C-alpha positions in Angstrom: -94.5 44.8 -55.1 -91.0 45.4 -53.8 -88.0 45.4 -55.3 -84.6 46.3 -53.0 -81.3 46.3 -54.4 -78.0 46.2 -52.2 -74.0 46.7 -52.9 -71.7 46.5 -50.0 -68.1 46.7 -50.4 -65.4 46.0 -47.7 -61.4 46.2 -47.1 -59.5 44.8 -44.7 -56.5 46.8 -43.8 -55.2 44.7 -40.9 -55.7 41.5 -42.5 -51.7 41.2 -42.3 -50.9 42.5 -39.0 -48.9 40.2 -37.1 -49.6 38.5 -33.4 -48.5 36.0 -31.2 -48.8 32.9 -32.2 -46.4 29.6 -31.9 -47.0 28.8 -35.3 -46.0 31.5 -37.8 -48.2 30.1 -40.1 -51.5 31.8 -38.4 -50.0 34.7 -36.6 -51.7 37.2 -38.9 -55.4 37.3 -39.6 -54.9 36.3 -43.0 -53.1 33.3 -42.0 -55.8 31.9 -39.5 -58.7 32.4 -41.7 -56.6 30.3 -44.4 -56.2 28.3 -41.7 -59.7 27.3 -40.8 -60.8 28.1 -44.3 -58.6 27.3 -46.4 -59.3 30.5 -49.2 -57.1 33.6 -49.4 -58.3 36.5 -47.8 -56.9 39.4 -50.0 -58.9 42.4 -47.7 -60.9 43.2 -50.9 -64.5 42.1 -50.1 -67.5 42.5 -52.2 -71.4 41.8 -51.8 -74.8 42.2 -53.7 -78.8 41.5 -53.3 -81.1 41.7 -54.9 -84.7 41.4 -52.7 -88.2 41.4 -54.2 -91.7 40.6 -52.8 -95.2 40.0 -54.6 -98.1 39.8 -52.7 -102.0 40.2 -53.1 -104.3 41.3 -50.6 -108.5 40.9 -50.9 -110.5 43.2 -48.3 -113.7 42.1 -49.1 -114.7 45.2 -46.2 -113.3 47.1 -43.9 -113.1 44.8 -41.1 -111.8 41.6 -43.0 -108.3 40.8 -44.5 -106.8 37.9 -46.7 -103.3 38.0 -47.9 -101.0 35.4 -50.1 -97.5 37.3 -50.7 -94.5 36.1 -52.7 -90.8 37.3 -51.5 -87.6 36.8 -52.4 -85.8 38.0 -49.4 -81.7 38.5 -49.4 -79.7 39.9 -46.3 -76.0 40.4 -46.4 -73.7 39.0 -43.7 -73.1 41.2 -40.5 -69.5 42.5 -39.6 -69.8 39.7 -36.3 -70.3 36.5 -39.0 -67.6 37.9 -41.0 -64.6 39.4 -39.5 -65.4 38.6 -35.3 -61.5 37.0 -35.1 -59.9 35.4 -31.8 -57.4 33.3 -32.1 -58.0 30.3 -29.6 -54.6 28.9 -27.7 -55.8 25.6 -27.0 -59.5 24.3 -28.8 -61.1 27.3 -28.4 -61.5 30.9 -30.3 -63.7 32.7 -32.7 -63.0 32.6 -36.2 -65.8 34.3 -38.2 -66.0 33.9 -42.0 -64.8 36.9 -44.6 -66.1 34.2 -47.7 -69.7 34.0 -46.4 -72.2 34.9 -49.2 -75.6 36.1 -48.3 -78.6 34.7 -47.4 -81.8 34.0 -49.6 -85.1 33.4 -47.8 -87.5 32.2 -50.6 -91.0 32.2 -49.0 -94.5 32.1 -48.6 -96.3 34.3 -46.6 -100.5 33.9 -46.3 -102.2 34.8 -43.4 -105.8 36.3 -42.5 -107.8 38.8 -40.5 -111.9 38.4 -39.8 -114.0 40.1 -37.5 -117.5 39.4 -36.9 -120.4 42.0 -37.1 -120.4 44.4 -34.1 -116.5 43.4 -33.1 -114.8 47.0 -32.5 -111.2 46.2 -30.5 -110.9 43.9 -27.5 -112.9 44.9 -24.5 -115.1 47.1 -27.2 -118.1 45.8 -29.2 -120.3 47.9 -31.5 -123.9 48.1 -29.4 -123.0 46.0 -26.6 -123.1 43.0 -28.7 -120.9 40.1 -28.5 -118.1 39.7 -31.0 -115.0 37.6 -32.0 -112.1 38.4 -34.2 -109.8 35.9 -35.3 -106.1 36.4 -37.2 -103.8 34.1 -38.4 -100.7 33.2 -40.3 -97.9 31.6 -41.7 -94.7 31.0 -43.6 -92.9 28.7 -45.5 -89.7 29.2 -46.0 -86.7 27.9 -48.3 -83.6 29.2 -46.7 -80.6 29.1 -49.6 -77.2 29.4 -48.3 -78.4 30.5 -44.5 -75.8 31.9 -42.0 -75.4 30.3 -39.2 -72.6 30.0 -36.2 -71.1 26.7 -35.8 -67.8 24.7 -34.3 -64.9 23.5 -36.7 -64.9 19.7 -35.2 -61.3 19.4 -36.6 -59.7 16.2 -36.3 -56.1 17.4 -36.8 -53.9 16.3 -33.6 -52.5 19.6 -32.9 -55.3 21.8 -30.4 -54.8 25.1 -31.6 -58.6 25.9 -32.6 -59.7 22.8 -33.2 -62.9 23.6 -31.7 -63.0 26.9 -32.5 -66.6 28.7 -33.3 -66.7 29.7 -37.0 -69.8 31.0 -39.5 -70.9 29.1 -42.4 -73.5 28.6 -45.0 -76.4 25.9 -45.1 -79.5 24.8 -46.7 -82.8 25.2 -44.8 -85.8 25.6 -44.2 -87.9 27.4 -41.5 -91.9 27.6 -40.6 -93.9 30.0 -38.6 -97.3 29.6 -37.6 -99.8 31.8 -35.5 -103.5 32.0 -34.7 -105.2 34.6 -32.5 -108.7 34.7 -31.1 -110.5 37.8 -29.2 -113.9 37.5 -27.7 -116.1 39.7 -26.6 -119.1 39.5 -24.0 -121.4 40.5 -21.4 -120.3 44.0 -22.4 -117.7 44.2 -20.1 -115.4 40.7 -20.3 -113.1 39.4 -22.7 -111.1 36.6 -23.6 -108.3 36.0 -25.8 -105.6 33.3 -27.2 -102.7 33.4 -29.3 -100.7 30.0 -30.2 -97.4 29.8 -31.7 -95.7 27.0 -33.4 -92.2 27.9 -35.5 -89.9 25.1 -37.4 -86.5 24.9 -38.2 -84.0 22.4 -39.9 -80.6 22.7 -41.3 -80.9 21.0 -44.5 -77.2 20.5 -44.8 -76.4 18.8 -42.3 -79.4 16.8 -41.7 -80.0 18.7 -38.0 -82.2 21.1 -36.6 -81.3 25.3 -36.1 -80.6 26.2 -33.0 -82.5 28.9 -31.3 -86.1 28.2 -32.3 -88.5 29.2 -30.5 -90.9 25.5 -28.8 -94.6 25.8 -29.2 -95.5 29.0 -27.0 -100.0 29.4 -25.4 -100.7 32.7 -24.2 -104.7 33.1 -23.1 -105.9 35.8 -20.6 -109.4 36.7 -19.5 -110.4 40.9 -18.7 -112.4 42.4 -17.4 -113.2 46.4 -18.2 -115.6 48.5 -16.9 -116.2 52.9 -16.9 -117.0 55.1 -13.8 -118.0 58.8 -13.6 -113.7 59.5 -13.7 -113.1 57.4 -16.2 -112.2 53.3 -16.5 -111.2 50.6 -14.9 -110.0 46.9 -15.4 -108.8 43.9 -14.2 -107.0 41.1 -15.6 -105.5 37.7 -15.9 -102.8 36.1 -18.4 -101.4 32.7 -18.9 -98.4 31.6 -20.6 -97.4 28.0 -21.2 -94.2 27.4 -23.0 -93.8 23.8 -24.1 -89.8 21.8 -23.8 -88.0 22.4 -26.6 -87.2 18.6 -28.6 -85.6 20.1 -31.2 -82.5 22.0 -30.5 -78.7 22.1 -31.6 -77.8 20.8 -27.8 -74.2 18.9 -28.7 -70.7 20.8 -29.3 -69.7 17.4 -30.8 -72.1 17.7 -33.8 -73.2 21.3 -33.9 -72.5 25.0 -31.9 -74.4 23.7 -28.6 -75.9 26.9 -27.8 -79.5 25.3 -26.7 -79.6 24.0 -23.4 -81.3 21.0 -22.4 -82.2 22.6 -19.4 -84.7 24.6 -20.0 -88.3 22.9 -19.2 -91.6 23.7 -20.0 -92.7 25.9 -17.9 -96.7 27.7 -17.2 -96.9 31.4 -15.7 -99.7 33.4 -14.1 -100.0 37.2 -14.2 -102.7 39.3 -12.5 -102.8 43.0 -13.2 -105.1 46.1 -13.2 -105.7 49.3 -13.9 -107.5 52.7 -13.6 -107.8 55.6 -16.0 -108.8 59.1 -14.9 -110.3 61.1 -18.2 -107.9 59.3 -20.3 -105.4 61.9 -19.1 -104.0 60.2 -16.3 -103.8 56.0 -15.5 -102.8 54.2 -13.2 -101.1 50.2 -14.2 -100.9 47.9 -11.6 -100.1 43.6 -11.0 -98.0 40.6 -10.5 -96.2 38.6 -12.6 -95.3 35.0 -12.1 -97.3 35.3 -9.3 -96.8 31.8 -8.0 -92.7 32.4 -7.9 -92.5 29.7 -10.8 -88.5 28.7 -11.6 -88.2 28.9 -14.9 -86.0 29.7 -17.7 -86.4 31.1 -21.2 -85.6 28.6 -24.0 -84.5 31.7 -26.6 -81.1 33.6 -25.0 -81.6 37.1 -24.7 -79.3 39.4 -25.0 -78.1 40.2 -21.6 -77.3 36.5 -21.6 -76.1 35.9 -25.1 -73.0 33.0 -25.4 -71.9 30.6 -27.5 -71.6 28.2 -24.0 -75.2 27.5 -22.9 -75.7 27.9 -19.6 -79.5 28.3 -17.3 -80.5 31.3 -16.7 -83.3 31.6 -14.6 -86.0 33.9 -15.3 -87.2 36.4 -12.9 -89.8 34.8 -10.2 -92.2 36.7 -8.7 -92.6 40.7 -9.7 -94.9 43.6 -8.4 -95.4 46.5 -10.3 -96.8 49.9 -10.1 -96.7 52.5 -13.1 -98.0 56.0 -13.4 -99.2 57.5 -16.8 -100.5 60.7 -18.7 -100.7 62.8 -21.9 -100.7 65.7 -22.7 
C-alpha cells in the first residue's frame, strides 16, 4: 500500500506587465488569459492532490508471480501546461491554461510472470534443457481531468489567437496491454516475442487521444555459445509497427498533432557480440539492414512540434562498440 500527498503553490509576478498588442484588453498576460479562458488571473494558484495504490502479489514459488493493483494516481499540471503564454498576431499563438485541475487516473493494473522449471534467463537454461518464460500486463485507466493540448477553434471574426494552442482538462479512457515470451532450445538458441497494444479515447469530445502508440510486434532469434576465451553470440530482430488508424489528425476539430503520413513498417536488424572472460566485449551489427524508409508515429523529443511533419528515422546504420568492466 502506498499514499502520496502533494501540495503546490504558484505566484505569478508578471501577469500585469504590458506588451505590444493591437487591443488594450489583451496587452497583458492577465488580459490575454481572460480573453481565452474567461477567468480573472489573480496570480496565486494552489493545487493539492492525494494518490493511493493498493497492490496484492501472489508468488506460489520462486519463479512465478501474479499481481493485481487498484490505483488512484494524481498528476499536477506542469509549468508548460499552465504558464506558457505566447501571443499570436494572426490565428496562431500558444496560451496555456493557468486554471488547469490536477488529472486523476483511476486504474486497474494486472500482471503475471510465469517460468518453466528449467528457465533461468533468456539464452540460459538450467541443465541445458529447453525452457520458456511468459510475461503479461494489462492496465485499464479511467481518467478524470486528463490534461491535453488543444486548439482554441474560435468562431469570432477577429483573427488574433483564433486557432491558438491551449491546454484543457478532459475525461478519458486509456488501456495498455503487453504480452511477451522467451524460449530457450537446443542449449544455444533462443526466440523472443513481444506484443504491445494501446488505446486512448477522449470521452469529453468523443475522439481519439493524440500520440497513442499503435500496435507493435517484436520478434528476435539469437544464438549464443561459449569458448575458451569467453562467449560469442549472433542474432536478428524484426520489428513491426502497424499504421495508426486512431489519432488526432485534424486541426479543425482537435490539436492535429498526429501525422497521417506515418505508415506501417517492418524493420530487420542483425547483430553480434564477443565477450572475453566477462572483462572485455565487442558489439557490432546493422540496424534497418534493408534501408527501409519509415517514420515513427510517436514524435521523439528531438522533433517535438505542434505542426506534424513526417520526419524519417535513420536508414541503414552500422554500429560497433567496445566495453569493459574493472
